[in-house]
C-alpha positions in Angstrom: -26.5 9.2 -57.5 -23.0 10.1 -56.3 -24.2 11.7 -53.1 -26.3 8.6 -52.3 -23.3 6.3 -53.1 -21.1 8.5 -50.8 -23.7 8.3 -47.9 -24.1 4.6 -48.3 -20.3 3.9 -48.3 -20.0 6.1 -45.3 -22.8 4.1 -43.3 -21.4 0.8 -44.4 -17.8 1.9 -43.2 -19.3 3.0 -39.9 -21.1 -0.2 -39.4 -18.1 -2.3 -40.3 -15.9 0.0 -37.8 -18.4 -0.6 -35.0 -18.3 -4.3 -35.5 -14.5 -4.4 -35.6 -14.5 -2.3 -32.5 -17.0 -4.5 -30.7 -15.0 -7.7 -31.7 -11.8 -6.1 -30.4 -13.4 -5.3 -27.1 -14.7 -8.7 -26.6 -11.4 -10.3 -27.7 -9.4 -8.3 -25.1 -12.0 -9.1 -22.4 -11.7 -12.8 -23.1 -7.9 -12.6 -23.2 -7.7 -11.2 -19.7 -10.0 -13.8 -18.1 -8.6 -16.9 -20.0 -12.2 -18.2 -20.2 -14.1 -17.7 -23.3 -17.1 -15.5 -22.9 -19.5 -18.5 -23.9 -18.1 -20.6 -20.9 -18.5 -18.1 -18.1 -21.1 -18.5 -15.5 -22.5 -16.0 -13.3 -21.4 -16.1 -9.6 -23.9 -15.4 -6.8 -21.4 -14.6 -4.2 -18.6 -12.3 -4.0 -15.0 -13.2 -3.3 -13.8 -9.7 -2.3 -11.7 -10.0 0.7 -10.7 -6.7 2.5 -8.0 -6.9 5.1 -5.9 -9.8 4.1 -5.8 -12.6 1.5 -8.3 -14.7 3.4 -10.4 -11.8 4.7 -9.7 -12.6 8.4 -10.0 -9.0 9.4 -13.5 -8.6 8.0 -14.9 -11.7 9.9 -16.4 -11.4 13.4 -13.4 -13.5 14.8 -11.0 -11.1 13.0 -12.7 -7.9 14.3 -12.8 -9.3 17.8 -8.9 -10.1 17.6 -8.2 -6.6 16.4 -10.3 -5.1 19.4 -8.6 -7.4 21.8 -5.0 -6.5 20.4 -5.8 -2.9 20.6 -7.3 -3.2 24.2 -4.1 -4.9 25.3 -2.0 -2.0 23.7 -4.2 0.6 25.5 -3.9 -1.2 28.8 0.0 -1.3 28.4 0.5 2.1 27.0 1.9 5.2 28.8 0.6 7.4 26.0 -1.7 7.1 23.2 -2.3 9.7 20.4 -3.3 9.9 16.8 -2.6 11.9 13.7 -4.8 12.1 10.5 -3.8 9.2 8.3 -4.2 11.2 5.1 -1.8 13.8 6.2 1.3 11.8 5.2 2.4 10.1 2.0 3.1 6.3 1.9 6.9 7.0 1.9 6.6 9.3 4.8 4.4 6.9 6.8 7.1 4.0 6.1 10.0 6.3 7.3 8.1 7.3 10.4 7.3 3.5 11.1 11.0 2.5 10.6 12.2 5.4 12.9 9.9 4.7 15.9 11.7 3.7 19.0 11.2 0.2 20.6 8.0 -0.1 22.7 5.9 2.2 20.3 3.4 0.7 18.0 1.9 2.6 15.1 -1.4 1.3 13.6 -4.4 2.4 11.4 -7.5 1.0 12.9 -11.1 1.1 11.7 -13.0 3.6 13.7 -15.7 1.3 14.9 -13.1 -1.2 16.1 -11.1 1.6 17.9 -14.4 2.9 19.5 -15.1 -0.7 20.8 -11.5 -1.0 22.1 -11.6 2.4 23.9 -14.8 1.4 25.9 -14.0 0.8 29.6 -10.4 2.0 29.3 -8.7 5.1 30.8 -8.5 6.4 27.2 -12.2 6.4 26.7 -12.3 10.2 26.3 -10.2 9.8 23.2 -13.4 8.5 21.5 -14.0 12.1 20.3 -11.0 11.9 18.2 -12.2 8.9 16.3 -13.4 10.5 13.1 -12.0 10.1 9.7 -8.9 8.1 8.9 -6.6 8.1 11.9 -3.1 6.5 12.5 -2.8 5.6 16.2 0.5 5.6 18.3 0.7 3.5 21.4 3.9 4.4 23.6 4.5 1.6 26.0 7.7 2.5 27.4 8.1 4.9 30.4 8.1 8.4 29.1 8.7 10.2 32.2 12.4 10.6 31.2 
């Protein structure tokens, strides 16, 4: 009888612990949203915006604007080159950006948009470099020294 009582007590404690844990998880989830779980509705559309608070860079107009801006940089640049974007830390990138001379633009551009911007320019041969994350440099000043 003692073994049965111990097993029953352990089962009862286990069930109580599961309920307490489940209640805690639900309470924490409700606390973070500010809306009780019973009042939430399922949303059919996503509000995830990439590329800015309004998602402009992910819209067709935004992408066209990026391509247009890059085309302008390509047309006015004396030299264009890229480095792998993952090769530097954020701090190194910020320091490099601050130390660039006037007339030099540093930008990380989506590959597809960069390929579209390269079309029909004198830098079209750089399309082979558009693989993986790249940081592009556009030097607009005369570099002949």
